[in-house]
C-alpha positions in Angstrom: -69.3 104.9 -9.3 -67.7 108.4 -10.3 -64.2 107.8 -11.5 -62.9 110.2 -8.9 -64.1 108.3 -6.1 -62.7 105.0 -7.4 -59.2 106.8 -7.9 -59.4 108.1 -4.5 -60.4 104.6 -2.9 -57.6 103.1 -5.0 -55.1 105.5 -3.4 -56.4 104.7 0.0 -56.0 101.1 -0.6 -52.4 101.7 -2.0 -51.5 103.9 1.0 -52.9 101.2 3.4 -50.7 98.4 1.7 -47.6 100.7 1.9 -48.3 101.5 5.7 -48.9 97.8 6.3 -45.6 96.9 4.5 -43.7 99.5 6.4 -45.2 98.6 9.8 -44.2 94.8 9.0 -40.6 96.1 7.8 -40.3 98.1 11.1 -41.3 95.0 13.2 -39.0 92.7 11.5 -36.1 95.3 11.5 -36.6 95.9 15.3 -36.9 92.2 15.9 -33.7 91.4 14.1 -32.0 94.3 16.1 -33.1 92.9 19.2 -31.6 89.7 18.4 -28.4 91.5 17.6 -28.8 90.4 13.9 -28.0 93.8 12.8 -24.6 93.7 14.4 -23.9 90.2 13.1 -24.5 91.7 9.5 -22.3 94.7 10.3 -19.7 92.5 11.6 -19.8 89.9 8.8 -19.5 92.8 6.2 -16.3 93.7 7.9 -15.0 90.4 8.9 -15.6 88.3 5.6 -13.5 90.6 3.5 -10.9 90.7 6.3 -11.1 86.8 6.2 -10.6 86.7 2.6 -7.5 89.0 3.0 -6.2 86.7 5.7 -6.7 83.5 3.4 -4.8 85.5 0.6 -2.0 86.0 3.0 -1.7 82.4 3.7 -1.6 81.5 0.1 1.1 83.9 -0.6 3.0 82.9 2.3 2.6 79.1 1.4 3.5 80.0 -2.3 6.7 81.8 -1.1 7.7 79.0 1.2 7.2 76.4 -1.3 9.4 78.5 -3.7 12.1 78.9 -1.2 12.2 75.1 -0.7 12.2 74.5 -4.4 15.3 77.0 -4.9 17.1 75.6 -2.1 16.7 72.0 -3.1 17.5 72.6 -6.8 20.7 74.4 -5.6 21.8 71.6 -3.2 21.1 68.9 -5.8 24.1 69.6 -7.9 26.5 70.2 -5.1 25.6 66.5 -3.7 26.1 65.0 -7.4 29.5 66.7 -7.6 30.6 65.3 -4.3 29.4 61.8 -5.2 31.1 62.1 -8.7 34.4 63.2 -7.3 34.3 60.7 -4.7 33.8 57.8 -7.1 36.6 59.3 -9.3 39.0 59.3 -6.3 38.0 56.0 -5.3 38.9 54.5 -8.7 42.2 56.4 -8.8 43.2 55.0 -5.5 42.1 51.3 -6.4 44.2 51.6 -9.7 47.2 53.0 -7.7 47.0 50.3 -5.1 46.8 47.6 -7.6 49.7 48.8 -9.7 53.4 48.9 -9.0 54.5 51.3 -6.3 55.2 54.8 -7.6 56.0 57.7 -5.2 54.9 60.2 -8.1 51.5 58.3 -8.6 50.7 58.2 -5.0 51.6 61.9 -4.6 49.4 62.9 -7.5 46.4 60.8 -6.0 47.0 62.2 -2.8 46.9 65.8 -4.1 43.6 65.0 -6.0 42.3 63.5 -2.6 43.1 66.7 -0.8 41.5 68.8 -3.5 38.4 66.6 -3.5 38.2 67.1 0.3 38.5 70.7 0.3 35.7 71.0 -2.4 33.7 68.6 -0.2 34.2 70.9 2.8 32.9 74.0 0.7 30.2 72.0 -0.9 29.0 70.7 2.5 28.9 74.2 4.1 26.8 75.5 1.1 24.6 72.5 1.3 24.1 73.2 5.0 23.0 76.8 4.1 20.5 75.5 1.8 19.1 73.2 4.3 18.9 76.2 6.8 17.0 77.9 4.2 14.5 75.1 3.8 14.2 75.0 7.4 13.6 78.8 7.6 11.1 78.6 4.7 8.9 76.5 7.4 8.5 79.6 9.8 5.4 80.5 7.8 3.5 77.7 9.5 3.3 79.4 12.9 1.8 82.6 11.4 -0.5 81.0 8.7 -1.7 78.5 11.6 -2.8 81.5 13.8 -4.5 83.2 10.6 -6.4 80.1 9.7 -7.4 79.6 13.2 -9.1 83.1 13.3 -10.8 82.6 10.1 -12.1 79.3 11.5 -13.3 81.1 14.6 -15.1 83.7 12.5 -16.7 81.2 10.2 -17.9 79.2 13.4 -19.0 82.3 15.3 -21.2 83.4 12.2 -22.6 80.0 11.7 -23.6 79.7 15.4 -25.3 83.1 15.4 -27.2 82.3 12.3 -28.3 79.0 13.8 -29.6 81.0 16.8 -31.5 83.2 14.6 -33.2 80.4 13.0 -34.1 78.7 16.3 -35.5 82.0 17.5 -37.8 82.4 14.4 -38.5 78.7 14.1 -42.4 77.8 14.0 -43.5 76.8 17.4 -44.0 73.1 16.7 -40.4 72.8 15.3 -39.2 75.0 18.2 -40.6 72.7 20.6 -38.9 69.7 18.7 -35.7 71.6 18.7 -35.9 72.5 22.3 -36.6 69.0 23.7 -34.6 67.1 21.2 -31.7 68.5 19.5 -30.7 71.0 21.9 -30.4 68.3 24.7 -26.8 67.4 23.5 -23.7 69.2 24.3 -23.8 73.0 24.4 -21.3 75.5 23.5 -22.6 77.7 26.3 -25.3 75.7 28.0 -26.3 78.5 30.4 -28.8 80.7 28.7 -27.9 79.6 25.1 -29.7 77.5 22.7 -26.9 77.1 20.0 -26.1 73.6 19.2 -22.7 72.2 19.1 -21.2 69.7 16.6 -21.8 69.4 12.9 -24.1 66.5 13.3 -26.4 68.5 15.5 -26.0 71.5 13.0 -27.2 69.2 10.2 -30.0 67.8 12.4 -31.2 71.3 13.1 -31.1 72.6 9.5 -33.1 69.4 8.4 -35.7 70.0 11.1 -36.2 73.5 9.9 -36.4 72.4 6.2 -33.0 73.6 5.1 
């Protein structure tokens, strides 16, 4: 066979392979687009980085709240220690005064110490109250981070359900029949016109049946 004819046949075979691959790729692409999978990928490419940013926000808020609580606790601790120490000292002075001989000068000195301690206690109590308020205010992140975590969870759940739907739609016929008659008889997220399973146990069963 002349080399020219062999080369020509090789080129034709090569072109045929490329054509078949192209048609297969187009058919797969159109099928995925018909299922809305292209939109899922597009949405995931946007939502997943957004979810990462949201979780980073949760981490920052949690860290800031923890630091605020730690700072307030460290500041309030010495105030309480001083109140306790001064109270013990005043108590000892009064016990000593009451047990000894009466002395107006001694009583006056202890009374003045007691008044000073009460004034200091009042100031320390107000400052401690402020630190406790800071600790309480540091918990305000919970409402915001709770909403963020809920949105991220909904995102992950939605992606999971759509991917499961894709697996169900492309499952081999024999497995599809098993899924239709078995796994999908349980509770549905949207039973009307939707084959997506609900519950992690059903998800595990479905993935196992599909060989994943």
